[in-house]
C-alpha positions, 0 to 999 in steps of 0.5 A: 439512488446510490448511497454515498459510499457507492460513489467514488472518492472523486464523485464525493469530492465533486458533491462537496464542491457543488454543495450537494453534500457537506464534509460533515454529512460525509463524515457522519455517514462514514463514522456510522458505517465504521462504528457499525460495520468494522468486522474486518479489523480496519481501525485501531483507533477511531477519532469521531469527535476530532473528525466531526470538528475538522469536517465542520470547520472546512471552508468549501469555498476554499476547496484545495483539490478534488478530494477536499472534504472526503473522509479517509484514514491514516495508517497506524505507523504514521505520526499524527499529533494528539492521536494515539499511534501504536505502530502496531505494537503493544510496546507503544499501546498508549503512545500519543505523538506531539507532531504529525509526519509529512503524510498526515500533514499533506492529507490535512492540507488537502482538506481530507478528513481522517476518521482515525488510525488504520490497523497495521502489524508491529512496525509494519514488518509482516505481510499480514496484519495481526497485531497485539493491539487490535483484532486481525485485519481481514478481507471483506470478501471472506472474513476468515482470510487475511487482508494482507499487510502491512496496510491491511487495516487501510485496505480492509477499510476501503474494501468494506466501504468504511472510507472511500480511500486511504493511505498506506505504506510499502517497504516490501509490498505493504500497499500492493499485498493488501490491495490484492487481498481486498480487491483494490487498487494499490500503488507504490510510488517511485522512490523519492516521490513522497517525503519521509519528513520528519523521521527519515527512518529508512536509510535504504530507500525501500519504503514509501507511502502511497494510495489504496482506492477502489479506482485508478482515478481515486488512487491518482488523486490521492497520489497528487495529495501525498506527492511532493518534496519537503525542505530537508528531504535527502532526495526527491523524484522529479515532479509530473508534467501535470497532475497524476489524475490528469494522467489517468485521462490520457491514452498511454499509446502502444507500449512494450510490456515485459512479463515474467512469473518465476518467483523472485525471492524464493522458490515457491509454487504459483497458485493456478488462479494467480497464474490465470490472472497473469495470463488473462492480463497478458491477453488483455494488454495485447488486445489493447495493442501493447506488445507483451514480451517474456523476459528473464527474472531481472534480480538474481537469487544473490540479491535475496540475502542482501535484501533480508540483511537490510530488512532486518537492520531496518527492523532493529532500528525501531527504538523500543524502551528497554522496559517494553522490549518484552512486549514485542512479538517473537517475529520482531525480536527475531528480526531485530536480533538478526539486524543487531548482529550486522556490523556497520560496515556489513550494512553499508556493503549490503546497501551498496550491493542492493543498489548494484543489483537494482542498477542491473535490473533497471538496465535489463528492464529499460527497453520496456515501458512496463513489467507484468507479474502476479501480485501474490503467489496465492489468493488471500490465506486464512488468518494465522496461516503465516504467523508462527510465534514458535518459529519466526524463521518459518513465519518469515519463510511463509511470508516470502512464499506468499509475496515472491514478487512485490519487494523487487520493485522496492529494491529498484525503486520503481513505481508499481500498482496492483490491479484487481483483475481477477476473482476466484470461483469462490469469490476471492480477489486476485491482483495483478501487478504492473511496474514502470520505470522510475518516476514514470507514474504518469505512464503507469497510471495511464496504462492502469486506467486503460486496463480498468476501462477495458475490464472494470471492477469498481461495481464489485462489492463484497458481502456486507457492503 
C-alpha cells in the first residue's frame, strides 16, 4: 500500500473529500517527515502548532477545491502574518509581518495547510539558495549539489517528499531553475495572472508567483489556487475558459513548436546532457504529432544590459534599515550599488527598451504555439560553485552561464514550464522548458500533460524518499 507522501497532491485532496484521511492526519504525516528528513535545506521556519491548529479547524464539508486540506509551504519571500519571514536575509532574521500578501491569502482561502516558510536566497536575487539565515537548499538527488534558486527551498521540500506541492516565485527563472535541479514541474505563469497584492514591488513586471509540483495536474491545480486579480491590481491576465486543471485533461491538438538552443543572455557552452534532453524532447513532440521548427534567438544581445539594469534597480528597491545594511551579502550590496547608480530617467528608458525588445520577440514567436529550449545549461552544480563573495561580478556571471534561457520569458511575460524529462547517467535531473504565448497557460498545460503521459516521471523518487 502506498504511503501518503507517495500520492499526488490531488490524490491526497480526494482522500480528504472522501473522509478517508483528515487534514490533520496529512499535516502530522508531513510534519514528521519535515522534522526527520529535512537534510535538504527546505525550511527556514517550521510552524507545527500553527499548522496543526489550522488543519484541525478545517471543515471538510465546506471543501473549497481539489487541494482542500493538503499540506504545503510558503516561500520565505512572501508576507505571512504572525510568521517569521526573513526574505532570505540576516537583516530581517527576526522580522514578523502583521499582514499576509495575496499569495498567502489565496493559499489559506483554498484550505491548504502551510507547514512553514521555505528557504530562499537574499531577496530572491541569486539562482542558488545559500542564505545566511539557513543551510543551503540542495537537491535530494545529490545533497552536495544546489537545489537552484530562488525557490530552492520550495523545490527541495517537494522533491524530498516534505510537502506534496509548494508555491514559488520567479523573476528570472526562480521557479523553473529549482524545478530542473530537483526533477519537478515548475510553472511561471503569464504576467498579471497572479496578484502582487499588497506590495506591488516590481514595477518592471518580471516577477510572479507560481506552482512547483511533482505532476502537471498538481501544478495546474495550484495555479487555480493562486490565480486571479485583486482589487487594486494595476493589470491582470484574462481568466481561463475553465479551470487550469481541466486544461490538463484536454488534447492540445497539433501544434507548431519553435525551438532554439543558442543561449540568450550570455555566450556559454551547453552541457551535452542538457542538449540531449532538448533533442529528445524535440523528437518526443514530433512523435506526438507536433511540428517542431528551428528559429533564431528571439531576443538580441542588446537586451541583456537592459535586463541587468532593471534587475539591479529592483534589488536596490529592497528597503533595509541603515543599521542592518552591513548584514547584507556582498552580491546584494554590489547589485544594489549598481541599481542606485541608475537615475530615474535611465530606469524609465530601460523599462521602455525592455518592452520594445519583448514586443519584437513576441512578434517573432507569434506564429508558434509553443517554444522549446533547455531549462539550464548544465545539470545542478555543487553548492558554492556559483557563489563568490570576494567577486560579486564573477558570481553574477556564473549565474548567467547557468541560466541563459529562463529570464527571456520574464522579459516577454510569457508563461513557461520546466518539465523533468531527462536524468543523467549518474542520476541528476535535467529539465526541458516549454513556453507559450501570453495568457495561454491552458494550452501550455495541455501540452505539458500530453508530454507527461508519453514520458512519465512521477514514479522517480530520490534517495531518502
